[in-house]
BALOBA-1460 file (C-alpha; in Angstrom, 3 decimals):
// residues 322
<rec num="1" residu="n" x="30.144" y="19.086" z="30.027"/>
<rec num="2" residu="d" x="33.666" y="18.397" z="31.869"/>
<rec num="3" residu="d" x="32.920" y="21.622" z="33.909"/>
<rec num="4" residu="t" x="29.691" y="20.504" z="35.377"/>
<rec num="5" residu="e" x="29.558" y="21.148" z="39.001"/>
<rec num="6" residu="i" x="27.897" y="18.439" z="41.289"/>
<rec num="7" residu="c" x="26.597" y="19.910" z="44.640"/>
<rec num="8" residu="k" x="24.389" y="18.498" z="47.306"/>
<rec num="9" residu="k" x="21.951" y="20.355" z="49.490"/>
<rec num="10" residu="e" x="19.434" y="19.779" z="51.939"/>
<rec num="11" residu="i" x="16.086" y="21.523" z="51.237"/>
<rec num="12" residu="e" x="12.453" y="21.420" z="52.513"/>
<rec num="13" residu="i" x="9.970" y="19.737" z="50.737"/>
<rec num="14" residu="g" x="8.052" y="22.167" z="48.556"/>
<rec num="15" residu="t" x="10.732" y="24.274" z="47.763"/>
<rec num="16" residu="q" x="10.793" y="25.477" z="44.260"/>
<rec num="17" residu="v" x="13.489" y="24.820" z="41.821"/>
<rec num="18" residu="s" x="14.210" y="28.747" z="41.309"/>
<rec num="19" residu="e" x="14.691" y="29.227" z="45.089"/>
<rec num="20" residu="i" x="17.407" y="26.399" z="45.102"/>
<rec num="21" residu="i" x="19.248" y="27.881" z="42.127"/>
<rec num="22" residu="d" x="19.389" y="31.274" z="43.961"/>
<rec num="23" residu="n" x="21.814" y="29.538" z="46.418"/>
<rec num="24" residu="f" x="24.434" y="28.833" z="43.452"/>
<rec num="25" residu="n" x="26.747" y="31.142" z="41.480"/>
<rec num="26" residu="i" x="24.199" y="30.802" z="38.601"/>
<rec num="27" residu="d" x="22.791" y="33.699" z="36.397"/>
<rec num="28" residu="k" x="19.028" y="32.675" z="36.667"/>
<rec num="29" residu="a" x="18.391" y="34.584" z="33.500"/>
<rec num="30" residu="s" x="20.417" y="32.118" z="31.432"/>
<rec num="31" residu="i" x="18.238" y="29.204" z="32.579"/>
<rec num="32" residu="f" x="15.199" y="28.489" z="30.631"/>
<rec num="33" residu="a" x="14.007" y="25.213" z="32.454"/>
<rec num="34" residu="t" x="15.459" y="22.459" z="34.459"/>
<rec num="35" residu="l" x="15.597" y="18.565" z="34.419"/>
<rec num="36" residu="i" x="14.322" y="16.975" z="37.682"/>
<rec num="37" residu="n" x="15.144" y="13.397" z="37.658"/>
<rec num="38" residu="n" x="15.706" y="13.525" z="34.006"/>
<rec num="39" residu="e" x="12.180" y="15.039" z="33.511"/>
<rec num="40" residu="l" x="11.769" y="18.706" z="31.890"/>
<rec num="41" residu="c" x="10.241" y="20.931" z="34.311"/>
<rec num="42" residu="p" x="9.686" y="24.764" z="34.454"/>
<rec num="43" residu="l" x="11.532" y="26.668" z="37.196"/>
<rec num="44" residu="d" x="8.486" y="26.965" z="39.607"/>
<rec num="45" residu="s" x="8.135" y="23.260" z="40.034"/>
<rec num="46" residu="k" x="8.258" y="22.115" z="43.842"/>
<rec num="47" residu="i" x="10.494" y="19.398" z="45.168"/>
<rec num="48" residu="k" x="8.558" y="16.658" z="46.715"/>
<rec num="49" residu="y" x="11.340" y="13.991" z="47.414"/>
<rec num="50" residu="n" x="14.987" y="13.385" z="46.766"/>
<rec num="51" residu="s" x="15.942" y="14.649" z="43.399"/>
<rec num="52" residu="t" x="18.657" y="15.282" z="41.004"/>
<rec num="53" residu="i" x="18.279" y="18.816" z="39.393"/>
<rec num="54" residu="k" x="19.940" y="19.911" z="36.237"/>
<rec num="55" residu="p" x="19.607" y="23.408" z="34.964"/>
<rec num="56" residu="i" x="18.887" y="23.826" z="31.275"/>
<rec num="57" residu="l" x="21.156" y="27.040" z="30.065"/>
<rec num="58" residu="s" x="20.135" y="29.159" z="27.137"/>
<rec num="59" residu="n" x="23.542" y="28.716" z="25.414"/>
<rec num="60" residu="t" x="23.206" y="24.798" z="24.935"/>
<rec num="61" residu="k" x="21.419" y="22.794" z="22.500"/>
<rec num="62" residu="e" x="18.768" y="21.757" z="25.133"/>
<rec num="63" residu="g" x="18.041" y="25.098" z="26.017"/>
<rec num="64" residu="a" x="17.626" y="26.486" z="22.406"/>
<rec num="65" residu="s" x="15.277" y="23.615" z="21.998"/>
<rec num="66" residu="v" x="13.005" y="24.584" z="25.013"/>
<rec num="67" residu="y" x="12.960" y="28.110" z="23.815"/>
<rec num="68" residu="r" x="11.879" y="27.281" z="20.398"/>
<rec num="69" residu="r" x="9.111" y="25.138" z="21.812"/>
<rec num="70" residu="s" x="8.130" y="27.692" z="24.168"/>
<rec num="71" residu="l" x="7.729" y="30.303" z="21.589"/>
<rec num="72" residu="c" x="5.697" y="27.784" z="19.602"/>
<rec num="73" residu="l" x="3.177" y="27.129" z="22.342"/>
<rec num="74" residu="l" x="3.054" y="31.088" z="22.879"/>
<rec num="75" residu="l" x="2.370" y="31.757" z="19.282"/>
<rec num="76" residu="a" x="-0.278" y="29.031" z="18.932"/>
<rec num="77" residu="a" x="-1.926" y="30.707" z="22.108"/>
<rec num="78" residu="a" x="-1.560" y="34.117" z="20.414"/>
<rec num="79" residu="a" x="-3.089" y="33.043" z="17.105"/>
<rec num="80" residu="h" x="-6.078" y="31.448" z="18.989"/>
<rec num="81" residu="n" x="-6.734" y="34.989" z="20.540"/>
<rec num="82" residu="i" x="-6.253" y="36.846" z="17.484"/>
<rec num="83" residu="f" x="-7.835" y="34.354" z="14.966"/>
<rec num="84" residu="p" x="-10.277" y="32.503" z="17.036"/>
<rec num="85" residu="n" x="-11.861" y="30.695" z="14.032"/>
<rec num="86" residu="t" x="-8.470" y="29.727" z="12.369"/>
<rec num="87" residu="r" x="-6.315" y="27.329" z="13.455"/>
<rec num="88" residu="l" x="-2.389" y="27.657" z="13.375"/>
<rec num="89" residu="l" x="-0.735" y="24.778" z="11.874"/>
<rec num="90" residu="v" x="2.879" y="23.895" z="13.164"/>
<rec num="91" residu="g" x="4.925" y="21.966" z="10.640"/>
<rec num="92" residu="h" x="8.245" y="20.186" z="10.594"/>
<rec num="93" residu="s" x="11.521" y="21.987" z="11.716"/>
<rec num="94" residu="l" x="13.256" y="24.404" z="9.199"/>
<rec num="95" residu="g" x="16.682" y="24.420" z="10.547"/>
<rec num="96" residu="h" x="16.327" y="26.210" z="13.884"/>
<rec num="97" residu="g" x="12.809" y="26.979" z="13.756"/>
<rec num="98" residu="y" x="9.315" y="25.740" z="12.774"/>
<rec num="99" residu="y" x="6.859" y="26.221" z="9.825"/>
<rec num="100" residu="y" x="3.723" y="27.853" z="10.464"/>
<rec num="101" residu="t" x="0.636" y="28.383" z="8.514"/>
<rec num="102" residu="l" x="-2.891" y="29.181" z="9.210"/>
<rec num="103" residu="d" x="-5.381" y="26.676" z="7.897"/>
<rec num="104" residu="n" x="-7.598" y="29.308" z="6.019"/>
<rec num="105" residu="g" x="-5.027" y="29.215" z="3.195"/>
<rec num="106" residu="k" x="-4.467" y="32.981" z="3.184"/>
<rec num="107" residu="p" x="-1.149" y="34.740" z="3.676"/>
<rec num="108" residu="i" x="-0.577" y="36.459" z="6.855"/>
<rec num="109" residu="e" x="-0.480" y="40.217" z="6.474"/>
<rec num="110" residu="d" x="2.348" y="42.483" z="8.018"/>
<rec num="111" residu="k" x="-0.363" y="44.064" z="10.430"/>
<rec num="112" residu="q" x="-1.313" y="40.573" z="11.509"/>
<rec num="113" residu="i" x="2.372" y="39.687" z="12.403"/>
<rec num="114" residu="t" x="2.501" y="42.703" z="14.478"/>
<rec num="115" residu="a" x="-0.686" y="41.775" z="16.262"/>
<rec num="116" residu="l" x="0.524" y="38.590" z="17.041"/>
<rec num="117" residu="g" x="3.751" y="39.967" z="18.320"/>
<rec num="118" residu="r" x="2.029" y="42.281" z="20.768"/>
<rec num="119" residu="e" x="-0.416" y="39.501" z="21.988"/>
<rec num="120" residu="m" x="2.598" y="37.206" z="22.575"/>
<rec num="121" residu="s" x="4.183" y="39.953" z="24.843"/>
<rec num="122" residu="a" x="1.114" y="40.229" z="26.468"/>
<rec num="123" residu="l" x="0.599" y="36.590" z="27.246"/>
<rec num="124" residu="v" x="4.335" y="36.573" z="28.760"/>
<rec num="125" residu="k" x="3.420" y="39.251" z="31.069"/>
<rec num="126" residu="k" x="0.308" y="37.289" z="32.291"/>
<rec num="127" residu="d" x="2.629" y="34.469" z="33.033"/>
<rec num="128" residu="i" x="-0.174" y="31.931" z="32.244"/>
<rec num="129" residu="p" x="0.896" y="28.339" z="33.106"/>
<rec num="130" residu="i" x="0.987" y="25.739" z="30.440"/>
<rec num="131" residu="i" x="-1.584" y="22.735" z="31.065"/>
<rec num="132" residu="y" x="-1.324" y="19.577" z="29.209"/>
<rec num="133" residu="n" x="-4.063" y="17.584" z="27.756"/>
<rec num="134" residu="g" x="-5.221" y="14.724" z="29.944"/>
<rec num="135" residu="i" x="-6.970" y="11.498" z="29.814"/>
<rec num="136" residu="d" x="-8.254" y="8.800" z="32.214"/>
<rec num="137" residu="i" x="-4.787" y="6.954" z="32.418"/>
<rec num="138" residu="a" x="-6.238" y="4.068" z="34.202"/>
<rec num="139" residu="k" x="-8.527" y="3.122" z="31.301"/>
<rec num="140" residu="f" x="-5.325" y="2.462" z="29.150"/>
<rec num="141" residu="s" x="-2.792" y="1.339" z="32.091"/>
<rec num="142" residu="k" x="-5.016" y="-1.440" z="33.474"/>
<rec num="143" residu="h" x="-4.451" y="-3.493" z="30.498"/>
<rec num="144" residu="s" x="-1.369" y="-5.796" z="30.543"/>
<rec num="145" residu="k" x="0.540" y="-6.888" z="27.672"/>
<rec num="146" residu="n" x="-1.025" y="-10.078" z="26.287"/>
<rec num="147" residu="k" x="0.804" y="-10.770" z="23.049"/>
<rec num="148" residu="t" x="0.234" y="-13.749" z="20.991"/>
<rec num="149" residu="n" x="2.019" y="-12.878" z="17.812"/>
<rec num="150" residu="e" x="5.706" y="-13.696" z="17.386"/>
<rec num="151" residu="k" x="6.254" y="-10.972" z="14.739"/>
<rec num="152" residu="f" x="6.925" y="-7.304" z="15.926"/>
<rec num="153" residu="c" x="3.653" y="-5.667" z="15.982"/>
<rec num="154" residu="l" x="3.009" y="-1.869" z="15.124"/>
<rec num="155" residu="i" x="0.069" y="0.075" z="15.545"/>
<rec num="156" residu="s" x="-0.862" y="3.366" z="14.223"/>
<rec num="157" residu="i" x="-4.292" y="5.410" z="15.048"/>
<rec num="158" residu="g" x="-5.564" y="8.251" z="12.942"/>
<rec num="159" residu="r" x="-7.968" y="9.560" z="10.508"/>
<rec num="160" residu="l" x="-6.753" y="8.283" z="7.036"/>
<rec num="161" residu="t" x="-5.778" y="11.907" z="5.801"/>
<rec num="162" residu="e" x="-3.025" y="13.829" z="3.972"/>
<rec num="163" residu="q" x="-2.109" y="15.261" z="7.465"/>
<rec num="164" residu="k" x="-1.620" y="11.777" z="9.180"/>
<rec num="165" residu="n" x="0.462" y="10.836" z="6.174"/>
<rec num="166" residu="q" x="0.275" y="7.139" z="6.535"/>
<rec num="167" residu="k" x="1.621" y="6.647" z="3.220"/>
<rec num="168" residu="l" x="5.014" y="7.615" z="4.690"/>
<rec num="169" residu="l" x="4.527" y="4.974" z="7.355"/>
<rec num="170" residu="l" x="3.957" y="2.338" z="4.550"/>
<rec num="171" residu="e" x="7.239" y="3.669" z="2.645"/>
<rec num="172" residu="s" x="9.028" y="2.873" z="5.645"/>
<rec num="173" residu="l" x="7.238" y="-0.686" z="6.317"/>
<rec num="174" residu="k" x="8.591" y="-1.294" z="2.603"/>
<rec num="175" residu="i" x="12.158" y="-0.981" z="3.842"/>
<rec num="176" residu="i" x="11.791" y="-2.743" z="7.237"/>
<rec num="177" residu="q" x="9.890" y="-5.777" z="5.849"/>
<rec num="178" residu="k" x="12.874" y="-6.581" z="3.737"/>
<rec num="179" residu="t" x="14.827" y="-7.648" z="6.546"/>
<rec num="180" residu="r" x="12.585" y="-8.012" z="9.554"/>
<rec num="181" residu="n" x="9.384" y="-9.964" z="10.508"/>
<rec num="182" residu="i" x="6.920" y="-7.219" z="11.063"/>
<rec num="183" residu="l" x="3.238" y="-6.557" z="11.202"/>
<rec num="184" residu="l" x="1.364" y="-3.145" z="11.080"/>
<rec num="185" residu="d" x="-2.159" y="-2.352" z="11.974"/>
<rec num="186" residu="i" x="-3.572" y="0.918" z="11.118"/>
<rec num="187" residu="y" x="-6.895" y="2.117" z="12.996"/>
<rec num="188" residu="g" x="-9.080" y="4.741" z="11.579"/>
<rec num="189" residu="e" x="-11.016" y="5.865" z="8.341"/>
<rec num="190" residu="g" x="-10.809" y="8.731" z="6.002"/>
<rec num="191" residu="e" x="-10.433" y="9.554" z="2.183"/>
<rec num="192" residu="k" x="-6.936" y="8.025" z="1.755"/>
<rec num="193" residu="r" x="-8.238" y="4.573" z="2.545"/>
<rec num="194" residu="e" x="-8.393" y="3.284" z="-1.132"/>
<rec num="195" residu="e" x="-4.986" y="5.041" z="-1.904"/>
<rec num="196" residu="l" x="-3.475" y="3.295" z="1.068"/>
<rec num="197" residu="q" x="-5.036" y="-0.038" z="0.417"/>
<rec num="198" residu="k" x="-3.664" y="0.108" z="-3.032"/>
<rec num="199" residu="i" x="-0.100" y="0.706" z="-1.760"/>
<rec num="200" residu="i" x="-0.378" y="-2.193" z="0.769"/>
<rec num="201" residu="n" x="-1.782" y="-4.587" z="-2.149"/>
<rec num="202" residu="d" x="0.992" y="-3.503" z="-4.878"/>
<rec num="203" residu="n" x="3.588" y="-3.934" z="-2.355"/>
<rec num="204" residu="s" x="2.379" y="-7.204" z="-0.525"/>
<rec num="205" residu="l" x="2.960" y="-5.238" z="2.744"/>
<rec num="206" residu="n" x="2.105" y="-6.941" z="6.115"/>
<rec num="207" residu="c" x="-0.478" y="-4.319" z="7.050"/>
<rec num="208" residu="t" x="-4.033" y="-4.272" z="7.730"/>
<rec num="209" residu="l" x="-6.384" y="-1.165" z="7.925"/>
<rec num="210" residu="r" x="-8.493" y="-1.859" z="10.752"/>
<rec num="211" residu="g" x="-10.923" y="0.923" z="10.369"/>
<rec num="212" residu="v" x="-12.498" y="2.338" z="13.614"/>
<rec num="213" residu="d" x="-12.371" y="0.099" z="16.717"/>
<rec num="214" residu="p" x="-14.313" y="1.257" z="19.807"/>
<rec num="215" residu="s" x="-12.511" y="-1.132" z="21.940"/>
<rec num="216" residu="i" x="-9.221" y="0.194" z="20.845"/>
<rec num="217" residu="s" x="-8.201" y="1.304" z="24.348"/>
<rec num="218" residu="e" x="-7.820" y="-2.502" z="25.403"/>
<rec num="219" residu="r" x="-5.713" y="-3.478" z="22.408"/>
<rec num="220" residu="i" x="-2.945" y="-0.822" z="22.198"/>
<rec num="221" residu="s" x="-0.784" y="-2.619" z="25.033"/>
<rec num="222" residu="e" x="-0.844" y="-5.709" z="22.877"/>
<rec num="223" residu="y" x="1.486" y="-4.130" z="20.426"/>
<rec num="224" residu="d" x="5.382" y="-3.607" z="20.484"/>
<rec num="225" residu="a" x="5.209" y="-0.033" z="19.339"/>
<rec num="226" residu="f" x="3.106" y="2.982" z="18.385"/>
<rec num="227" residu="v" x="3.909" y="4.919" z="15.251"/>
<rec num="228" residu="l" x="2.650" y="8.425" z="14.292"/>
<rec num="229" residu="t" x="4.029" y="9.973" z="10.869"/>
<rec num="230" residu="s" x="2.046" y="13.126" z="10.787"/>
<rec num="231" residu="t" x="3.057" y="16.215" z="8.803"/>
<rec num="232" residu="y" x="1.688" y="18.528" z="11.586"/>
<rec num="233" residu="e" x="0.190" y="17.828" z="14.865"/>
<rec num="234" residu="g" x="-0.810" y="19.734" z="18.218"/>
<rec num="235" residu="m" x="-0.511" y="17.421" z="21.161"/>
<rec num="236" residu="p" x="-1.719" y="13.961" z="19.871"/>
<rec num="237" residu="m" x="-4.067" y="12.333" z="22.247"/>
<rec num="238" residu="t" x="-3.082" y="8.775" z="20.764"/>
<rec num="239" residu="i" x="0.392" y="9.453" z="21.973"/>
<rec num="240" residu="i" x="-0.701" y="9.811" z="25.442"/>
<rec num="241" residu="e" x="-3.020" y="6.778" z="24.953"/>
<rec num="242" residu="a" x="0.111" y="4.792" z="23.847"/>
<rec num="243" residu="l" x="2.374" y="6.141" z="26.677"/>
<rec num="244" residu="s" x="-0.569" y="5.119" z="29.286"/>
<rec num="245" residu="s" x="-0.556" y="1.556" z="27.673"/>
<rec num="246" residu="g" x="3.324" y="1.204" z="28.267"/>
<rec num="247" residu="v" x="4.135" y="1.279" z="24.454"/>
<rec num="248" residu="p" x="7.166" y="2.831" z="22.952"/>
<rec num="249" residu="v" x="6.498" y="5.816" z="20.531"/>
<rec num="250" residu="v" x="8.001" y="6.559" z="17.131"/>
<rec num="251" residu="s" x="6.824" y="9.892" z="15.917"/>
<rec num="252" residu="t" x="7.512" y="12.467" z="13.401"/>
<rec num="253" residu="k" x="9.092" y="15.662" z="15.099"/>
<rec num="254" residu="v" x="6.077" y="17.883" z="14.636"/>
<rec num="255" residu="g" x="4.014" y="20.346" z="16.701"/>
<rec num="256" residu="g" x="3.889" y="19.367" z="20.487"/>
<rec num="257" residu="v" x="5.327" y="15.920" z="20.186"/>
<rec num="258" residu="p" x="8.814" y="17.059" z="21.256"/>
<rec num="259" residu="d" x="7.445" y="17.923" z="24.567"/>
<rec num="260" residu="m" x="5.995" y="14.501" z="24.847"/>
<rec num="261" residu="i" x="8.851" y="12.142" z="23.349"/>
<rec num="262" residu="s" x="12.574" y="11.687" z="24.107"/>
<rec num="263" residu="n" x="15.033" y="9.115" z="24.004"/>
<rec num="264" residu="d" x="13.615" y="7.928" z="27.514"/>
<rec num="265" residu="n" x="10.113" y="6.957" z="26.099"/>
<rec num="266" residu="g" x="10.527" y="6.664" z="22.334"/>
<rec num="267" residu="y" x="12.232" y="8.221" z="19.146"/>
<rec num="268" residu="l" x="11.517" y="11.284" z="17.165"/>
<rec num="269" residu="t" x="12.162" y="11.125" z="13.328"/>
<rec num="270" residu="t" x="12.424" y="13.300" z="10.268"/>
<rec num="271" residu="f" x="10.259" y="12.677" z="7.126"/>
<rec num="272" residu="d" x="12.747" y="10.413" z="5.758"/>
<rec num="273" residu="p" x="11.406" y="6.709" z="5.513"/>
<rec num="274" residu="n" x="14.853" y="5.326" z="6.128"/>
<rec num="275" residu="d" x="15.149" y="7.208" z="9.270"/>
<rec num="276" residu="i" x="11.811" y="5.947" z="10.575"/>
<rec num="277" residu="a" x="12.683" y="2.480" z="9.654"/>
<rec num="278" residu="e" x="15.911" y="2.775" z="11.320"/>
<rec num="279" residu="k" x="14.247" y="3.776" z="14.641"/>
<rec num="280" residu="i" x="11.813" y="0.817" z="14.627"/>
<rec num="281" residu="i" x="14.409" y="-1.804" z="13.569"/>
<rec num="282" residu="f" x="16.242" y="-0.666" z="16.650"/>
<rec num="283" residu="l" x="13.341" y="-1.551" z="18.905"/>
<rec num="284" residu="i" x="13.015" y="-4.843" z="16.843"/>
<rec num="285" residu="d" x="16.679" y="-5.757" z="17.479"/>
<rec num="286" residu="n" x="16.653" y="-4.696" z="20.901"/>
<rec num="287" residu="p" x="13.413" y="-6.044" z="22.756"/>
<rec num="288" residu="s" x="14.700" y="-5.448" z="26.145"/>
<rec num="289" residu="n" x="14.535" y="-1.651" z="25.262"/>
<rec num="290" residu="v" x="10.895" y="-2.196" z="24.314"/>
<rec num="291" residu="k" x="10.188" y="-3.553" z="27.663"/>
<rec num="292" residu="t" x="12.427" y="-0.868" z="29.553"/>
<rec num="293" residu="i" x="10.606" y="1.970" z="27.663"/>
<rec num="294" residu="g" x="7.236" y="0.531" z="27.946"/>
<rec num="295" residu="d" x="7.649" y="0.413" z="31.916"/>
<rec num="296" residu="y" x="8.712" y="3.977" z="31.938"/>
<rec num="297" residu="n" x="5.966" y="5.246" z="29.906"/>
<rec num="298" residu="k" x="3.432" y="3.922" z="32.123"/>
<rec num="299" residu="m" x="4.934" y="6.023" z="34.963"/>
<rec num="300" residu="y" x="5.477" y="8.980" z="32.671"/>
<rec num="301" residu="a" x="2.117" y="9.100" z="31.334"/>
<rec num="302" residu="e" x="0.990" y="10.320" z="34.835"/>
<rec num="303" residu="k" x="2.115" y="13.740" z="33.384"/>
<rec num="304" residu="f" x="-0.866" y="13.540" z="31.129"/>
<rec num="305" residu="s" x="-3.626" y="12.530" z="33.692"/>
<rec num="306" residu="s" x="-6.957" y="13.983" z="33.706"/>
<rec num="307" residu="q" x="-6.639" y="14.347" z="37.253"/>
<rec num="308" residu="r" x="-3.335" y="16.525" z="36.814"/>
<rec num="309" residu="m" x="-5.096" y="18.413" z="34.037"/>
<rec num="310" residu="g" x="-7.659" y="19.315" z="36.444"/>
<rec num="311" residu="n" x="-5.680" y="20.423" z="39.136"/>
<rec num="312" residu="g" x="-3.846" y="22.584" z="36.555"/>
<rec num="313" residu="y" x="-6.974" y="24.242" z="35.732"/>
<rec num="314" residu="y" x="-7.991" y="24.604" z="39.410"/>
<rec num="315" residu="e" x="-4.711" y="26.232" z="40.105"/>
<rec num="316" residu="l" x="-5.130" y="28.580" z="37.179"/>
<rec num="317" residu="y" x="-8.598" y="29.607" z="38.227"/>
<rec num="318" residu="k" x="-7.118" y="30.340" z="41.585"/>
<rec num="319" residu="l" x="-4.490" y="32.479" z="40.213"/>
<rec num="320" residu="i" x="-6.897" y="34.451" z="37.802"/>
<rec num="321" residu="s" x="-9.367" y="35.373" z="40.684"/>
<rec num="322" residu="e" x="-6.674" y="36.593" z="43.095"/>
């Protein structure tokens, strides 16, 4: 806001953000996270080079979002410990929160809610770090864009199921196709294939169901954008693959996706096909944005590298063994 104070300070390499904040007149209890060079990071992050640091305060929209997502991850970890054979499903946002269900179809009892609360408190006291899923970034980033089609080409990867919700994506394609030259390829197989193919045929959509392609890692970079319209997710590996391939991502705001996608590397949407269409049309009409976001994503994807994940587990094991 207009009261933002900009300060410059010389520090040693390796200094934690929390130590830097101690030097300023800021209540540390009101800070949930920090932006380091516009990347969301925890307060125990260490500064490795010249950086711009912005605290994320609890009384801001960004702070509330970090708090909700943190509780979401904490609840997922607690549910895994309490119900090891049952998955916690995180649905779309309901006002200022999320919608949670268990995949066993049974309602949660009061005593189970109490147990979850206790387990969440226990996990907070352990202060266990979050380790993101990781992939072999080089497998995807080594492929340069070799586009031969003049149309704006979309790619979506996932099982053809109710959860992945490709029907919503086709509804959006109907809207886009009325005014823009676009092509959609959907990779994956599942029980919804016939239903999806009928929608494609009945509406003469420029969409092809490509099935399973073992060489998909070589193909993602050929597309202009990656789209995911799932009803719920954890932390989709396909999004990490798209980021590594240097492709902008458009996804519904579910599960851990908001921790991966921001305005810097793509767009989050609601379940309104018009909203999804609007975000994709913006990319179609602004090709320079597609390139800028794509270049940024190749660098940003390092956050989800298998090496970084391995280092995270190594540090965790050291922490546990101390």
